[in-house]
C-alpha positions as a printed NumPy array, in Angstrom:
array([[-74.325,   0.466,  -1.715],
       [-71.123,   2.302,  -0.007],
       [-68.364,  -0.196,  -0.168],
       [-67.801,  -0.488,   3.448],
       [-71.486,  -2.76 ,   3.48 ],
       [-69.976,  -4.962,  -0.07 ],
       [-67.423,  -7.108,   0.275],
       [-64.996,  -5.827,  -1.993],
       [-64.618,  -1.479,  -1.791],
       [-65.244,  -0.43 ,  -5.313],
       [-62.542,   1.667,  -7.68 ],
       [-63.707,   4.74 ,  -6.647],
       [-64.366,   4.885,  -2.712],
       [-60.896,   2.664,  -2.718],
       [-58.841,   6.09 ,  -4.928],
       [-60.857,   8.176,  -2.362],
       [-59.991,   6.086,   0.752],
       [-56.343,   6.902,  -0.328],
       [-56.031,  10.088,  -0.685],
       [-58.042,  10.398,   2.416],
       [-54.994,   8.832,   3.903],
       [-51.988,  10.131,   2.775],
       [-53.409,  13.68 ,   3.538],
       [-53.876,  12.707,   6.953],
       [-51.444,  10.008,   7.309],
       [-48.25 ,  11.737,   5.558],
       [-46.548,  14.023,   7.409],
       [-46.537,  17.254,   4.399],
       [-50.044,  15.768,   3.049],
       [-51.654,  17.755,   4.92 ],
       [-50.078,  21.034,   4.518],
       [-49.267,  20.919,   0.659],
       [-52.793,  20.117,   0.462],
       [-53.952,  23.501,   2.157],
       [-52.095,  25.261,   0.125],
       [-52.97 ,  23.419,  -3.334],
       [-56.073,  21.349,  -3.029],
       [-55.892,  21.091,  -7.186],
       [-52.497,  20.126,  -7.226],
       [-52.634,  18.56 ,  -4.399],
       [-55.306,  16.548,  -5.754],
       [-53.728,  15.876, -10.033],
       [-51.696,  13.165,  -7.921],
       [-53.988,  11.266,  -8.492],
       [-56.275,   9.806, -10.599],
       [-59.131,  10.694,  -9.511],
       [-62.308,  11.656, -12.006],
       [-63.588,  15.392, -11.337],
       [-66.595,  14.963,  -8.945],
       [-64.526,  12.741,  -6.707],
       [-61.386,  15.455,  -7.154],
       [-64.189,  18.4  ,  -5.348],
       [-65.461,  15.976,  -3.612],
       [-62.495,  15.703,  -1.304],
       [-61.773,  19.813,  -2.294],
       [-65.167,  21.073,  -1.218],
       [-66.455,  18.225,   1.599],
       [-68.472,  17.593,   0.663],
       [-68.906,  14.584,   3.582],
       [-72.947,  12.831,   2.304],
       [-70.658,  12.957,  -1.231],
       [-68.167,  10.224,   0.294],
       [-70.045,   8.433,   2.477],
       [-72.804,   8.079,  -0.274],
       [-69.001,   6.754,  -2.577],
       [-68.32 ,   4.688,  -0.29 ],
       [-64.779,   6.358,   1.476],
       [-64.036,   4.579,   5.613],
       [-66.454,   5.966,   7.371],
       [-63.279,   6.297,  10.051],
       [-61.195,   7.867,   7.08 ],
       [-63.679,  10.466,   6.247],
       [-63.958,  11.033,  10.206],
       [-59.999,  11.602,  10.786],
       [-60.896,  14.231,   7.186],
       [-62.706,  16.189,   9.206],
       [-61.308,  16.922,  11.797],
       [-58.288,  17.402,  10.125],
       [-59.171,  19.925,   7.621],
       [-61.344,  21.4  ,  10.496],
       [-65.156,  20.812,   9.284],
       [-67.104,  21.518,  12.047],
       [-68.779,  18.668,  14.362],
       [-72.017,  19.479,  13.621],
       [-71.845,  19.866,  10.197],
       [-70.535,  17.325,   9.462],
       [-72.874,  15.61 ,  11.442],
       [-75.904,  17.086,   9.953],
       [-74.18 ,  15.827,   6.183],
       [-75.262,  12.574,   7.62 ],
       [-78.202,  12.864,   8.973],
       [-78.912,  14.48 ,   6.378],
       [-78.288,  10.645,   4.649],
       [-81.221,   8.808,   6.444],
       [-83.997,   7.6  ,   5.35 ],
       [-87.125,   7.714,   7.941],
       [-86.9  ,   4.596,  10.073],
       [-82.691,   4.234,  10.027],
       [-82.994,   6.354,  13.185],
       [-84.128,   4.037,  15.486],
       [-80.574,   2.691,  16.225],
       [-80.574,   6.119,  17.433],
       [-82.955,   5.902,  20.166]])
């Protein structure tokens, strides 16, 4: 279950949220990230899997890890993940019957 559905965020979700917030809300961070993703992400205490989700633009993985949906959307826009790609990643997580609210 993702952290935004829980009362308290998981440690992993908190760290991922922190990275995405700083990446897209601090003036020079996106440029630093684009220049050297590994060096930028090394500033945070991320596991290799967590860093790979961010640098690999794993939209579905970040969502399932509990990343705040608004921060995930900002990340997709900030690193120019096409909307159809990000939505397809999220839709891949839907289970049968989850689409009732779309009708």
